[in-house]
N, C-alpha and C positions, 0 to 999 in steps of 0.2 A: 557878345563883345569880348568876353574872356577868351574865346576861341581865337579870335583875330590877334589879341595881344600875345598869346602864347606862340602862335605860328609865326608872327612877325619877329618875336625875339629869337626863335630858333633859326629863322631864315637869316637874320642879321649875324648871328653867331657863326653859321656855316659860311656866309659870305666873307666874314672877317678872317676865317681860317684860310679861305682861298686867297684872299689879298695878301695875307702874311706870307703864304707860300710863294707868291709871285715876287714879293719884295725882298725876300731873303736871298742872299748870294752865297750860299754854301757855308753859312756860319757853323753849322753842325760839323761839317767835315774839317774846317780849319781848327776849331776847338779840339777836335779829336787828335789832330796831328800835334798840336801844342801840348796836349796832355801826354801823349806818347813821349815827346821830347823830355818833359819834366820827369817822367818815370825813369827814362834811361839815365838821366843825370843822377837821380837818387841811387840807382843801382850801381853806377860807377863809383859814387862816394862810399857805398857800403863795401864794395870789393876792396877799395883801398884800405878801409879800416880793418877788414878781415886779414888782409895781407900784412898790415902793420902788427897785428896781434899774433900772427903766425897760424891763424885758423886755416888758411889756404896757402899752398906753395907759391913761390914767385912765378914759376912757369905757368901754372894754372891761372894765376891772377892776370898775367899778361894776355893769355888767350881770351879770357873773359872780357878784359878791357877792350881788346881789338874788336870783338864781336859787338859789344855795346856801342862802341864808337861808330862802327859801320851803320848800325841801326839809327844812331843819332843823326848821321849825315843824310840818311834816306828820309827821315822825318823832317829834317830842315829843308830838303829839296821839295818835299810835298807842300810845305807851308809857303815857300817862295813861289811855286807854280800857281797855287790857288790865289795868292795875293795878286799875281799878275794876270789872272783870268779876266777877260773883258766882261763888262756889264751887259745885261740883256738890252737890246734896243728899246728906246722909249716907246716906239710904236707897238712893239710886242706887248709891253706892259699895259698900255692903254687898251689894246685889243682884248687882252685877257680880262681886264676889269669890265669892259663892255659885255663880254660873253657871260661873265658871272652875273652881272646885273640883268641881262636879258633872260637868262635861265630862271633866275628867281622871280622876276616879274612875270614871265610866261607861266610859271607854275601857279602864281596867284590868279592870273586871268583865267587859266584853264579850270581851276577849282571853282572860281566864281561862276563860270558858265555851266559846268557839269556837276559840281559838287552840291552838297546840301548842308551848309553851315548851320549848326544848331539842331540838326536832325537827331532825334533821340534814339537810344538803343532799341532793338526789336527782339526781346526775348520771346521764347516760344509762346508763353502765355499771352503776350501782347498780339502776336501774329494770329493766334487762334481767336482772340477776341475780335480782331479786325475782320477775320474771315466770317465770323458769326454776324457781325454788323453788315457786311456786304450781302450775306445770305438773307438777312431779315429785311433789308432795305431794297430788295429787288423790285423793279416795276411790276405792276399788275399786268395781266394779259392785255387789258384794254390799252394801258399806257405803252406797253412794249409794241403793240400793233400800230399805234399812232406814230411812234418814232420810226418804226420800220417802213411804214407807208410814206413818210416824209422823205426818207432816204431813197426809196424806190422811185419816187416822183422825179428825182434828179437824174436817174439813169435813163438811157434810151429805152423807149417802149416798143414792143413788137407790134407790127401792123395787125389790125383785126382781120380775121378770116371769116367772111360772111357765111361760109358753109359750116364752120365750127360753131359760130354764133347761133345759126338756125338749129343745129343738132342739140345744142345746149338748151335752147328754149323748148324744144320738143321734150327733152328729158325732164326739165323742170316741170313742165305741164303734166307729164305722165306721173311724176312723183306726187304732184299736188292732187291729182285725181285718185291716186292709190297711196296715201301717205304711210301706210303700214307695210308696204311690200318691201321686204328686206333686200332683194336683188336690185330694185330701183334705187334704194337709198345708198347701197354700196357703190353703184355706178355714179350716182350724183356726187357723193362725197369725193370720190377719186377724181372725177373730171372737173369739178369746181376748183380744186387745188391745181389741177393741171393747166387750167386757163388763167390762173392768177387770182382767183377769188378765194383767197386762203381762209378768211373767216367763214365764208359760206361753206367751205369744205369741212372745217372742223365742227361747225354747228350741225351740219348734216350727219357727220359721223357720230356726234353725241346723240342725235335723234335716233340713229340706227341702234345704238347701244340701249337706249330706252325701250325701243320696240322689241329688241331681243330679250330684254330683261335678264333673268338668271342664265339664259343661254349665251349671253355675250362672253366671249373668251378673251384670253390674254392678248391675242393679236388685235382684237377690236380696240381694246384700251390703249395698246401701244401705238396703234395707228392714230388714234385721237391725239395722244400726246405729241406724236411727230408732226401732225398737221398744225397743232398749236405752236410748236417750235418754229416751223417754217413761217407761220403768220407773224410771229414775233421777231422775225429777222435773225433767227438762230439763238435767241436768248431762251433759256429754259425757265419759265415762270413757275410760280407756285401752282397754278392750275395745271400746267403740263406735268409738273412733278407728281401731282396727285394722280393723273392718268397713268403715269408709268408705275407708280406704287400699286395702283389697282391691277395693272397687268402682272406685276410680280406676285401679287397675292394669288392670282389665278395660276401663274406658272413662274416659279422662282428662277427658272433658267431662260426666260424670254430674252433673246439676244438684243432686240431693238430697245427694250426698256433698260437693260443693263448698260448698253452703250450710252444712252442719253443721260442716265443718272451719273455715270462716270464723267461725262462732259459737263454736267451741272457742277460737280465737285471741282473740276478744273476752273470753271468760270468763277467760282466763289472762293478762290485762293486755298483750296484744299487738295493740292496735287497729290498728297499722300493717300487720301481716300480714293481719288480718281485712279491712282496706280493700282490699289488693291482690287477695285471693281473691274478695271480693264484687264488686269492680269488673269483674274478668274474667268472673265469672258473669253479671252483668247484660248484658254484651255478647254472651253466648251464649243468653240466656233469651228466651222468648216472653212477651208481655205478660200472658198468663193463667196463667203458671207460679205455683204456690202460694207460692213463696218471694219473689217480686218485691215484694209490699207490705211485708214485714218489712225487706227490704234497703233499699228506698227510704226507709223511715221512720228508718233509723239510719246510712246511709252518709255523710250530711253530717257528723255528729259524728266518725265514724271518719276521714274525709278531713282534718278539722282536726287530729286526733291524728297522722296520717301526714304532716302538713306541707303538705297541699294546700289552700291558702287560697282559691283561686278555682275549686274543683271543681264541675263540672256533671255530674250522673249521666247516663249514656247512656240513650237511649230503648230499651226492650226491643223485640225484633222482634215482628211480628204473629204471633199463634198460628195453629195449623192450624185449618181450618174444622171445625165439629161438625155433627152431624145437626140440632141446633137452628138453626144458621146457615142450612143448606139450606132448612129449613122456613120460616124467617123470610124468606129471599130469595124463595122461591116465592110467598109471599103479597104481596110488594111489587109494586105496580102499575107502577112506573116503573123502567126499566133503570138509571137513575142510582142509585136506592136499592139495587138489587141489587148494583151495582158497589161501593157503599160498604160493604155488608155482607160481600161475599165477595172482592172484588178483592185486598186486601192479604193475606188469609189464604190464598187460592189461590196467590198468588205465593210465599208462604213455604213452602207445602206442595210446590210444584213445585221450588223450590230444594233443599229437603230431600231429595226423591226423586231429584233429579239427582245429589246428592252421596252419598247413603246407600242409595238404593233405598227400597222401601216395601212394606207388607203389601197384600194384595188390597183391603182396605177403603180404604187410601189412594188406590189407583188408581181405585177406584169413586167415591170422594169427589171426586177431581179431575175425572173425566169428567162426573159429574153437575153439579158446580159450573160447569164451562165451558159445559155445555148451558144452564144457567139464565141465563148471561150472554150467550147468543146466539152463542157461539164454537163452532159445530158442527164446523167443519173442524178446529180444534185438538183438540176432543174426540175426533174420529175418529182423528187422528194418535196421540193418547195411547192409544186403544183398540188401534190397530195395534201399537204398541210393547208393550202389555201382553200381546198374544197371543204375542209372541216370548218374553217373560220367563216366562210361565206355561204355555208350550207343553206341558211334561211334568207339569203339575199341574192337571188338568182341573177338580177341585173348586174350587180357588182361582180359576181362570180364569172359572168360572161366576159367581162373585160380581161380577167385573168386567164380564162379558158382560151381566148383567141391568141393571147401572147404565148401560152403554153403549146398550142397546137399549130399555130400559123407563124409565130414569131411577130416581132413588132414590125409594122409596115415599113418597108424600105430597108430592113436589116437582114432579110433572109438570103440575099444574094450579094456577095462582096463586090461584084462588078456593077451593081445597080447604081444609077446616078444618085447623088446625094440630094437632100432637100434644099430648097432655097432658104435664105435667111428669114424670109417672111413666114415660110411654112414652119420652120423650127420655132420661131417666136410664138406663132399661133398655137402650136401644140403644147408649149410649155406654160401657156396661160389659160388652160382649159377651165371653163365653167362647167357645171353639171350638164347644161344643155349641149355645150360643145363636146363634152365627153360622150354624150349619147350619139352625137353625129360621128365622132371618131369610131365608136364601136360599129355603127352602121356602115361606115366606110370600109372597115375591115371585113364585115360580113359580105358587103357588095363585091369586094375584091375576090372573096372565096367563090361567090355565086358566079361572077363573070368567068372565072377560070373553069369552073365546073361546066358551064354552058358551052364554053368554047373548046375545052380540051377533055372534058369528062373527068371522072375521078372515082374513088372507091366508095363503097357503101357508107363507110364511116364518115367520109367527107360530105356526102350528100345529106346524111343524117344530121351532121353538125350544122349544116346550112339551114335545114328545116327547123331544128331546135333553136338556133340563134334568132331566126326571124320571128318565131313564135314568142320567144322571150322578150323581144323588142316590141311586141304588140302588133306585128305585121302578119296576122294569121292568114289573111287572104293571099299574100305573096308566098307565105310558107306553104300553103296548099298548092300553089302553082309550081313551086320548086319540087314539091313531093311528087307531083304528076310527072314532071320532067325526069325526076330520078327513076321512077318506075319505067319510063320509056327507055332511058339510057341504059338501065341495068336489066332490061327484059331478058329472061332466060337464065339469069344468075341469081338463083334463089338465096344463096348464102349472103351475097351483098345486099339483096333486097330486104332480107330479114333485118339487117341493121338499120335500114332506112325506116322500115315499118315500126320498129321498136322506138326509134327517135320520134317519129310522128305520133305514135300512141302516147308517149310520155309528154309530148307537147300539146296534146289535145286536138290533133289534126285528124279529122275523120277520113276514112277510106273513100 
């Protein structure tokens, strides 16, 4: 009530000043002219007294009287002109009063609609306490999922696909028969979420973590948290937060977990903490990481909340090269274009491998990329290092060997047609089984070329060795026989094939 009393009094005071300004008719100006006239009269009297006492000469006194008399006439003219000035029309006065009243009334109505009379101050301590209350009063996972399901029920539902439903039933049955098979659990968790069974998805992911035990890594926990967030309609519950915390215990730099923890801070009125987390994550992220666009779209506002008025987001690092990058670079006719496509990404991959090591595919990708850039000596050096790293893992080494000696499929010839989108996607989502198929495909390509065009002893030996490593001893024996036939009479080349066959355990 006190607020309204004070604001009303202030509004009335301001309105009164406006009304007085409208009602006055130049009184200030008239009073000023009359005051000037009185001053001139006093000056004239003083000059006459000074002339009578002899303080000033008669001629000087006359000149002063003439000047003062002239000013008196001007002041008198101003007074008469202002007195004769017409009054403002009555309609203008009324319109002005109505405008003042409308302005003041509109201000009251606008504040009543948009304002918050009686709203208390919000010092930092109160805001932090409010944020803590929001954080502590979050819905549980079950409650959040119920709310999210109710909202989704109002949205249009996609039509069921009988083929997808049948595949899902087969997958569920397979997992039920082999409940501890990791690959089956991974597929089921991913696909349950994909078809909209979000809770079943994260429950399967949780079971996968239990089966893995201590072998469960940061990605497993981060995926669990993400599936729980999706099931909860985007809200990060305490259960999801715990999953992300577990992921960060395994890997403090896990990008997915850091992204969602920053989002959780923003959801709970702690934009300052969200800014710190996301700024750190941006400095760790690659340009093609999925969370980068969302962070870049919002971190400016979070920086303002955190008190960073002149914040400039850091540029994400270049991402690792993909198969699509290699294919694109292979088709580029100019080395400068290849460098632009692969250079920064190969540098990022090299730095990552230097710090953390890498999978066989990483080594193969680096070697193939360096070859495309014309850096053969460096590629050979990387291949030599890979032979040491994978010396006791021949199957993994074979992946790197084929890239080092044959190049990545489809990248050896710049004029070769590029892969389809489906082929690129399939290659980038390789499972261990699919990786085996990829290696076999590379070996088959080598064998086909040797059978149709022939080749050196080293190439025939490589084909024999690769097939034997892949467990295809019978086929390796067949290729060995063809090599002896193709290289008959060339003992130097045959010696290379015999050596490879002997090392692979292929009998004469």
